[in-house]
N, C-alpha and C positions, 0 to 999 in steps of 0.2 A: 521408183525411187530405190536406191540401193540402201542396203543396211547400214553402210558406213556413213551415207550422207544423213540418214535419220539420226544416228547416233551423234553426228557433229551438230546437228539442229538442236538436238536435246541439251547439249551442253552450253550453248550460248545464254547469257543472262537474260536477254529479253524473250527468251522462250519458255520462262517460268510459267506455271499455269496461272490463270487470272485470280483463282480462289485464293491463293497464297499472297498476291499483291493487295487483294482487298482486305485480307486478314491484317496485313502490316499497317495498311492505312486506317483500319478501325481501331487498332491498338494504339497508333500514334494519335488519333483523334481523342480517345479515351484517356490517354496519359495527358494530353493537352488540356482536355476539359478538367482533369482532375487537378491539375496544376493551376489553372485559372480559378476553380473553386476555392482552393488552398489560399491563393493569393487575395481573393476577394474577402474570404473569411478573416485572414490576417488584418487587411486593410481596415474592415469595419470593426473588428475586434480591438485593434489599436486606437481608432477614433473613439469607439464606445468607451475605452478605458481612459482616454484623454478627458472626455467629457465627465466621466465620473470623477477624475482628479480635480478638474475645475470646480465641480459641484462641491466636492469635499473641501476643496481650498477655501471656496466663498462661505460655506458653513463654518469654517473655522476662523475666517476673518469676522463674521458676525458674531460669533462667541467671544472672541478676543475684544472687539469693541464693547460688548456687553460687559465683560469682566472688567475693563478699564473704567467704564462708567460706574460700575458698582465700587470700584476701588476708590475713585473720587468721593462718592458719597460716604464711604467708610471713613476715609481720611478727613472729611469735613465733620462727620460725627465724633471721631476721635478728638479733633481740635476742640470742638464745642464741650465735650465731657471734660478735657483737661482744663479748659478755662473755668467750667463750673467747679472742679475740684479746687482749683487755685482760689477761686471766689469764695467757697465755703471754708477753706482754711483761713482765709483772711477775716472772714466773718464769724469767728467763733465767740459769739456773744449771746447773752439772754434776749428773748424777744422783748420788744419795746425800747431797748436801748438806743441811744443817740448814735448819729453817723460819725464815723470817724473822718478827720479833716480831709485825707486823701479822697476818700469815697465820695464825700460831698462835693469837692472840687471837680472830680470826674463827671459827676451827674450834673452840676452846673454848666460844665463846658458842653453838655449836650443840649442845653436850652432852658432847663428848669431853674427858676430863681431860688425857690425854696424846696429843694430836693425832697426832704423827708415828709412835709406836710403836703406838698403836690402829689407825690406817689401815693401817700396813705389815702388822702381824700379821692384820688382817681379811682383807685383799687376798690374803694368802698361802693362806688357807683356801679361796679360790673360784677355783681352777684351771679351773673348768668355764667361767669366762668367756674363756679363751683360745680365739679362734676358728680358730686355725692348726692343722692335723692333726699329730699326733706321728708320728715314724717307728714302723714296726711293732715291737710289743713294748715300747714305752716311753710314757711320759705327758708331757704338757706341764705345766709347773709354774713358779711363781715360785721360782728357786733361793735367792735371799738377800734380806734386808730392804734391804740397800744398794743393790740393783737398782731399788728403789721410791722415787721421789722425789715429794714432794708439791709440785705446781707453784704452786697457788693455793688459796684456799678451797673450791674445787670440783673440781679436777683434779689427776690424779696420772699421772706417767709411770712405766711398769714394764717390766722386762726379764723375758722368759721364755725357757724351754729345755726340751728333752726330752733333753738330752745330746749330741745330733747336729745338731739344728736349733735355731738361737737367733732371737730376735725381740724386738720392743718394741711396746708399745702405750700408748695414752692413754686414761684413763677418766675419767668424771665421776662424782661421788659426791655423795649427799644424806645426812643423819643426821636421822631422825625423832625424834618426841617421846620415843620409848623408848630412844634412843641407839643404834638400829640403824642400820647403814650400808647403803645401797643403792648398787650399782655399775651403771653403764651404759658399754658400750664405744663409744668414739668413733672409734676406729681401731686396727688391729692389723696389724703389717708384719713379714714374714721379713726377717731381715738378709741382705743380699747377700754372698756368699763371695768 
């Protein structure tokens, strides 16, 4: 073959040496592989971030529900305390005093025919409500009906004693449809000597 012919053969594109074609294919394969890895990483990272977002969102929803439930409880407590304050303001009288007409009528409407005596007698039967411990060998009790004062249509002030230790307490009461009286202790205190 002549030198011109060899030179012309070397200038044709398909006459490139095989090693440079292989190098190009390897580079293309590496670039393609790197792009695929980057796309997979992006896809899984995005999905992982979305699942984290959903987890955080559900945590926030649970915390919000808890906060709303606590808010309802706080509102109910505030309303109860406001009612107690109103009742105490209405009941500014000495222990043993008789009922005001309005209070007596409200308690009668609950179902008690003789509000003052019914409440006093019922409470005297529930000495177990007194949370202050009695001295050894004695029992706490409500010693007299005069020591029990109805403060309002749902509050009672009561004095208690075991003969050695005296105290006083405030109770809330409700009357159910069967005219049964339920008591709830709001506070009990030992008298200071």
